[in-house]
C-alpha positions as CSV (number, residue, x, y, z in Angstrom):
1,M,-9.0,133.4,245.1
2,A,-9.0,137.5,245.0
3,G,-6.3,138.6,246.7
4,R,-4.1,135.5,246.7
5,L,-0.8,135.3,245.1
6,D,-0.1,133.3,242.1
7,V,2.7,130.6,242.9
8,V,4.2,130.1,246.5
9,I,7.3,127.5,246.2
10,F,7.3,126.0,248.8
11,G,11.3,124.0,250.6
12,A,12.7,127.0,248.4
13,S,15.8,126.8,250.4
14,G,16.6,123.3,249.4
15,Y,18.4,122.2,246.1
16,T,15.3,121.9,243.8
17,G,13.9,125.0,245.1
18,K,16.8,127.4,244.4
19,Y,16.3,126.3,240.8
20,A,12.8,126.6,240.9
21,I,13.4,130.6,242.0
22,I,15.7,131.0,239.2
23,S,13.1,129.2,236.8
24,S,10.4,131.6,238.1
25,I,12.6,134.9,237.4
26,N,11.8,133.8,233.7
27,L,8.8,132.0,233.6
28,L,6.2,133.6,236.2
29,K,6.9,137.6,234.8
30,G,3.5,139.8,235.8
31,F,2.6,137.0,238.1
32,K,2.3,137.0,242.2
33,W,4.8,134.6,243.6
34,A,6.4,133.7,247.0
35,V,9.3,131.7,248.4
36,A,8.4,129.5,251.8
37,G,9.8,127.4,253.9
38,R,10.8,126.8,258.0
39,N,13.5,129.1,257.9
40,K,13.3,132.7,257.5
41,E,17.5,132.9,257.5
42,K,18.1,130.3,255.0
43,L,15.0,131.6,252.5
44,Q,17.0,134.9,252.8
45,A,20.0,133.3,251.9
46,T,18.9,131.7,249.0
47,L,17.3,134.6,248.0
48,K,20.5,136.4,248.3
49,E,22.6,133.6,245.9
50,V,19.9,133.8,243.3
51,E,20.2,137.6,243.0
52,A,24.0,137.4,242.6
53,K,23.7,134.4,240.3
54,T,20.9,136.4,238.2
55,N,21.9,139.8,238.4
56,Q,17.5,140.1,239.4
57,D,16.4,142.3,242.9
58,L,13.9,139.7,244.8
59,S,14.0,142.0,247.9
60,K,10.1,142.2,247.0
61,I,9.9,138.8,247.0
62,P,7.2,137.6,249.8
63,I,8.7,134.8,252.9
64,I,6.2,132.8,254.1
65,I,7.2,130.4,257.1
66,A,5.9,126.8,256.9
67,D,6.9,123.6,258.6
68,V,6.1,120.0,256.9
69,N,5.4,119.4,260.1
70,D,3.1,121.7,261.6
71,E,-0.3,121.5,259.6
72,K,-1.5,124.9,261.3
73,S,1.4,126.7,258.9
74,L,1.1,124.4,255.9
75,K,-2.4,125.9,255.9
76,E,-1.6,129.3,256.5
77,M,0.4,129.1,253.5
78,T,-1.4,127.3,250.9
79,V,-4.5,129.6,251.6
80,Q,-2.2,132.7,250.2
81,A,-1.6,130.9,246.9
82,K,-3.5,129.3,243.9
83,V,-0.9,127.1,243.1
84,V,1.7,125.4,245.8
85,V,5.1,124.2,244.1
86,N,6.4,122.1,246.2
87,C,10.1,120.9,246.1
88,C,10.0,119.4,249.6
89,G,10.6,115.7,249.5
90,P,11.5,113.0,249.8
91,Y,7.3,112.9,249.2
92,R,7.2,109.8,250.7
93,F,7.5,111.5,253.7
94,F,6.7,115.4,253.4
95,G,4.4,115.1,249.9
96,E,0.8,114.2,251.5
97,Q,0.6,117.0,254.6
98,V,1.0,119.4,251.8
99,V,-1.2,117.8,249.3
100,K,-3.8,117.7,252.5
101,A,-3.8,121.2,253.3
102,C,-4.2,122.6,249.6
103,V,-7.4,120.3,249.0
104,E,-8.8,121.5,252.7
105,T,-7.5,125.4,251.1
106,S,-8.7,124.9,247.7
107,T,-5.0,125.3,245.9
108,S,-3.7,123.7,243.9
109,H,-0.4,122.1,243.7
110,V,2.3,120.6,241.5
111,D,6.1,118.9,242.2
112,V,8.5,116.7,240.8
113,S,8.0,113.5,242.8
114,G,9.6,110.4,240.8
115,E,7.2,108.4,243.8
116,P,4.8,105.8,241.9
117,Q,3.4,105.0,245.7
118,Y,3.2,108.8,246.7
119,M,1.5,109.6,243.3
120,E,-0.9,106.9,243.2
121,T,-1.9,107.2,246.4
122,M,-2.5,110.9,246.0
123,Q,-4.8,109.9,243.4
124,L,-6.3,107.1,245.2
125,K,-6.8,109.7,248.5
126,Y,-7.6,112.7,247.1
127,N,-8.9,112.9,243.5
128,D,-12.2,112.9,244.2
129,A,-12.1,116.0,247.0
130,A,-9.8,117.6,244.4
131,R,-12.6,117.9,241.9
132,E,-15.0,119.1,244.7
133,K,-12.6,121.8,245.2
134,G,-11.9,122.4,241.5
135,I,-8.4,122.1,242.2
136,Y,-5.5,120.6,240.6
137,I,-2.5,117.9,241.8
138,V,-0.5,116.8,239.8
139,S,2.8,114.8,240.5
140,A,5.7,114.1,238.5
141,C,6.2,117.2,237.1
142,G,10.0,117.3,236.0
143,F,12.7,114.9,235.0
144,D,10.1,112.3,236.1
145,S,8.4,112.1,234.2
146,I,7.8,114.9,231.5
147,P,10.1,114.0,228.7
148,A,8.0,110.6,228.6
149,D,4.8,111.3,229.2
150,M,4.5,114.6,227.3
151,G,7.0,112.8,224.1
152,I,4.4,110.1,223.7
153,V,1.8,112.7,223.5
154,Y,4.0,114.9,220.7
155,L,4.4,111.6,218.8
156,Q,0.6,110.4,219.1
157,D,0.0,114.0,217.6
158,K,2.5,113.0,215.0
159,F,1.6,109.7,214.6
160,K,-1.9,110.6,212.7
161,G,-2.9,106.7,212.2
162,T,-3.4,104.5,215.2
163,L,-1.0,104.2,217.6
164,N,0.0,101.1,219.7
165,S,2.8,100.6,221.4
166,V,6.0,103.1,222.5
167,E,9.6,102.2,223.5
168,T,11.6,105.2,224.8
169,F,15.3,104.9,224.9
170,I,17.4,107.5,227.4
171,T,21.0,108.3,226.7
172,W,22.7,110.8,229.3
173,G,26.0,112.7,228.0
174,Y,28.0,116.2,228.0
175,T,28.5,119.0,225.7
176,D,31.4,118.6,223.7
177,G,34.8,118.9,225.2
178,Y,33.5,118.8,228.9
179,K,34.8,116.0,231.0
180,P,32.3,115.6,234.1
181,S,33.5,114.8,237.3
182,G,32.2,115.1,240.9
183,A,28.8,113.6,241.9
184,S,25.9,113.7,239.5
185,I,22.8,113.0,241.4
186,H,21.6,115.3,244.8
187,Y,21.0,113.4,248.0
188,G,17.3,113.8,248.4
189,T,16.8,112.0,244.5
190,Y,19.0,109.2,245.8
191,E,16.5,109.1,249.4
192,S,14.0,109.0,247.2
193,A,14.7,106.1,245.3
194,V,16.2,104.1,248.5
195,Y,12.7,104.6,250.2
196,G,10.8,103.5,247.1
197,F,12.6,100.5,246.2
198,A,12.2,99.5,249.8
199,H,8.6,100.3,249.6
200,A,7.9,99.0,245.9
201,N,5.3,95.6,247.0
202,E,3.0,98.4,248.1
203,L,2.0,98.9,244.4
204,G,0.2,95.8,244.2
205,G,-2.6,96.7,246.7
206,I,-2.2,100.4,246.1
207,R,-3.6,99.8,242.5
208,R,-5.5,97.6,243.2
209,Q,-8.1,99.7,244.6
210,L,-7.2,102.3,242.7
211,F,-7.7,100.7,239.1
212,K,-10.6,98.4,240.0
213,E,-11.3,97.9,236.1
214,K,-8.6,96.0,234.0
215,L,-8.2,98.2,230.6
216,P,-9.4,95.8,227.6
217,R,-6.2,93.5,226.1
218,F,-4.9,95.3,223.3
219,K,-2.7,93.2,220.6
220,P,-0.6,93.1,219.9
221,T,1.0,92.9,222.7
222,L,4.4,94.8,223.6
223,K,6.9,92.3,224.8
224,S,9.8,93.7,227.2
225,R,12.9,93.2,225.0
226,G,14.5,91.4,228.3
227,F,17.3,92.5,230.7
228,A,19.7,93.8,228.5
229,H,20.1,94.4,224.7
230,K,21.8,96.9,222.0
231,Q,19.6,99.2,220.4
232,P,20.6,100.1,217.0
233,I,18.4,103.5,217.2
234,I,20.9,104.9,219.8
235,G,24.2,103.6,218.0
236,N,23.9,99.9,219.6
237,K,24.7,101.1,223.0
238,W,23.7,98.6,226.1
239,C,20.0,98.6,227.8
240,I,18.6,97.8,230.3
241,P,14.8,98.6,231.5
242,F,14.4,101.9,233.0
243,M,13.4,101.6,236.9
244,G,12.0,105.2,236.8
245,S,8.8,106.3,237.4
246,D,8.0,106.8,233.6
247,R,6.1,103.5,232.4
248,S,3.9,104.2,235.7
249,V,3.2,107.7,235.0
250,V,2.7,107.2,231.3
251,S,0.3,104.4,232.3
252,R,-1.8,106.5,233.8
253,S,-2.4,109.2,231.1
254,Q,-3.2,106.4,228.7
255,R,-5.8,105.4,230.8
256,Y,-7.2,108.3,232.0
257,F,-7.4,109.4,227.6
258,F,-8.9,105.7,226.9
259,E,-10.9,105.6,229.9
260,E,-12.6,110.3,229.6
261,E,-11.7,111.2,226.4
262,K,-12.6,107.0,224.1
263,N,-8.6,106.7,223.4
264,R,-7.2,104.0,222.6
265,P,-4.5,103.6,225.3
266,V,-0.6,103.2,223.8
267,Q,1.7,100.1,225.5
268,M,4.9,101.7,226.6
269,H,8.5,100.1,227.9
270,A,11.5,102.7,229.2
271,Y,14.3,101.6,228.7
272,I,18.1,103.6,229.7
273,S,21.1,102.9,227.5
274,F,25.1,102.7,228.7
275,G,28.3,103.8,226.2
276,S,30.1,100.6,227.2
277,F,29.6,97.0,228.5
278,F,32.1,98.4,231.4
279,A,30.2,100.9,232.4
280,L,26.5,98.3,232.1
281,S,28.0,95.8,234.6
282,T,29.3,98.4,236.7
283,T,25.7,99.6,236.9
284,L,24.7,96.1,237.7
285,L,26.3,95.6,240.4
286,L,26.0,98.5,242.1
287,G,21.9,98.1,241.4
288,F,22.2,94.3,242.8
289,V,23.9,95.9,246.2
290,F,21.5,98.5,246.4
291,G,18.3,96.0,245.7
292,V,19.5,94.2,248.7
293,L,20.6,96.6,251.0
294,A,17.1,98.6,250.7
295,R,14.8,95.8,251.6
296,S,16.1,96.1,255.5
297,E,16.5,98.9,257.7
298,F,20.1,98.2,258.2
299,G,21.0,98.2,254.8
300,R,18.8,101.2,254.6
301,K,21.0,103.0,256.8
302,L,24.0,102.2,255.3
303,L,23.2,103.4,252.0
304,L,21.9,106.8,253.3
305,N,24.9,107.0,255.7
306,Y,27.4,106.3,253.0
307,P,25.9,107.4,249.6
308,K,29.7,108.1,248.0
309,I,30.6,104.8,248.6
310,F,27.7,102.6,247.1
311,T,27.4,105.2,244.2
312,F,31.0,105.6,243.3
313,G,31.1,109.2,244.2
314,A,27.9,110.0,241.9
315,V,25.7,110.8,244.8
316,S,26.2,113.7,247.6
317,H,24.5,116.0,249.7
318,E,25.9,118.7,247.7
319,G,24.9,117.5,244.7
320,P,26.0,118.3,241.1
321,S,28.1,121.3,240.0
322,E,26.9,123.9,238.3
323,E,29.0,123.8,235.6
324,K,28.2,119.9,235.7
325,N,24.4,120.4,235.1
326,E,24.7,123.0,232.4
327,N,26.8,120.9,230.4
328,S,24.4,118.1,230.7
329,I,22.4,116.2,228.1
330,L,19.7,114.2,228.3
331,T,18.4,112.6,224.9
332,M,15.0,110.3,224.7
333,Y,14.3,108.5,221.7
334,F,10.9,107.5,221.3
335,L,10.1,104.3,218.8
336,G,6.7,104.2,217.8
337,L,5.2,101.1,216.1
338,G,1.1,101.3,214.9
339,W,-0.9,101.5,212.0
340,K,-1.8,104.2,209.3
341,E,-5.3,103.7,209.7
342,K,-7.2,105.5,212.1
343,L,-9.7,103.1,214.1
344,S,-13.2,104.2,214.4
345,E,-13.6,102.9,218.3
346,S,-11.3,102.8,220.7
347,T,-11.9,99.4,221.5
348,D,-11.6,98.1,218.4
349,Q,-8.7,95.7,216.8
350,F,-7.0,95.3,213.7
351,D,-6.6,92.3,211.8
352,I,-3.7,93.4,209.7
353,P,0.0,93.5,210.9
354,M,1.1,97.2,212.1
355,N,2.1,98.6,209.0
356,K,3.7,102.0,210.2
357,K,6.8,103.1,212.6
358,I,7.8,106.3,213.6
359,T,10.7,107.5,215.6
360,T,11.0,110.6,217.3
361,K,13.5,112.0,220.3
362,V,13.6,115.0,223.0
363,T,16.7,116.6,223.7
364,I,17.4,118.5,226.8
365,K,20.0,120.3,228.4
366,N,21.0,120.2,232.2
367,P,17.6,117.8,232.7
368,G,17.9,116.8,236.6
369,Y,17.3,120.4,237.8
370,G,17.7,123.4,235.4
371,A,15.1,122.2,232.9
372,T,13.3,120.0,235.9
373,C,12.5,123.1,237.5
374,D,11.3,125.1,234.2
375,A,8.5,122.3,233.6
376,L,8.1,122.3,237.2
377,V,6.8,126.2,236.8
378,L,5.3,125.7,233.2
379,C,3.0,123.2,234.8
380,A,1.9,125.7,237.6
381,R,1.6,128.6,234.5
382,N,-0.7,126.1,232.8
383,I,-2.7,125.8,235.6
384,L,-3.0,129.5,236.0
385,K,-3.9,130.7,232.3
386,E,-5.4,128.0,231.0
387,R,-7.9,125.8,233.7
388,N,-10.4,125.8,230.6
389,N,-8.4,123.3,228.9
390,M,-7.5,121.1,232.0
391,P,-10.0,118.1,232.8
392,Q,-13.1,117.6,235.0
393,N,-12.3,120.9,236.4
394,G,-10.1,119.3,238.9
395,G,-8.2,115.8,240.8
396,V,-5.1,114.4,240.6
397,Y,-3.2,113.8,237.6
398,A,-0.4,112.2,235.8
399,P,1.0,115.4,233.5
400,A,-0.1,114.5,230.4
401,A,-3.4,113.8,231.3
402,A,-3.6,117.7,233.1
403,F,-2.0,119.4,230.5
404,R,-2.5,117.4,227.0
405,H,-4.9,120.3,225.7
406,T,-3.2,123.1,227.1
407,S,0.2,125.1,225.4
408,L,2.1,123.3,228.0
409,L,4.1,120.9,224.9
410,K,4.7,124.2,223.3
411,D,5.6,126.2,226.2
412,L,8.1,123.3,226.9
413,Q,9.3,124.0,223.3
414,N,9.9,127.2,223.9
415,N,11.6,126.1,226.8
416,G,14.5,124.5,225.6
417,Y,13.2,120.9,225.5
418,A,13.7,120.0,222.1
419,F,11.1,117.6,220.1
420,E,11.5,116.0,216.3
421,V,10.5,113.4,214.6
422,I,13.6,111.1,213.0
423,K,12.0,108.6,210.6
424,T,8.8,108.0,209.7
425,E,8.1,104.5,207.7
426,E,5.2,103.4,206.4
427,R,4.8,100.1,204.1
428,K,1.5,99.0,202.5
């Protein structure tokens, strides 16, 4: 790979791509990186916009022209890079073309997909080829699902004994005194959710091919808390199951740790919280309408053509304002249960009740885009710097499986991700 650029940011003129450029200015110092997309003028305009915002000279950043619908241009782009940072979604439609080009040109690939069908299909189709080429394909390197996946790694490290299960609870808020207004979600994220929900029935078939052997049944089984409940560790806020990709991503990492590192896998359920019953009820109503419409072509057209109407203004093509992003705060709480004793073998079972509980949390400012792109670029940087600490000389992985033994967790802590232990309880 001598002479290659270290990183190419593909889709750099998009909403997420712009934030990836901003992250790269600080996090890729000393590395050679470029931007790529299909429109040179838009890429130039984006670089100028970021220059004005950051007071940095980006005039020497190379620009590469590549179109996701042009296989030749994709290969001409990927062959120039050691790692492609792919910001071009929805990945259901635009992800595989880039992954395929990366595999064919021996280029690693990271993205911020939160689409389980795409991620698991990429593992099914390209894992063996990626290993043969010695490259890494890692998705979910942003809000979906770095906090959950690496947060459980953090909890496992702090637990010391044998961790049986983890429940996560997401809270979303704003800095004191800030009154939020306008959209909270960019249209691209919303579009991915629409198609992901519409095709959720595909997952069963993908998983039967990908995971041909079932994991052993570990006890006690972590049961769902039900559809809606109040959670004391987050101030008795209302919680419902979180429909994002966290659980599927964590499950892939935990399966890897069991199969390849002989570690007992952690069971996991994920929840999202609401500050009031009214907020919960409104979300459930919108979710019901969303779910019904997403199942038909006509309904999807309505959802995609009128996002502001069907989300009460939460989604827009422009995305949230910079001010709103900067004042957003996500906190994810982790409730871990298990035993203070260590098992000698990963398949052993305890015959005593669980006797240890740890509560941890991770707090992130500007989680949706700023911190997401910081994590994305840090993942690319870890591939460049710490290949020797990554698994099996290549493959398709979830983040924790790829980066558990690298410095990613420390890098996240040094760049705005505040991990901490809240409480530890043990009994005889």
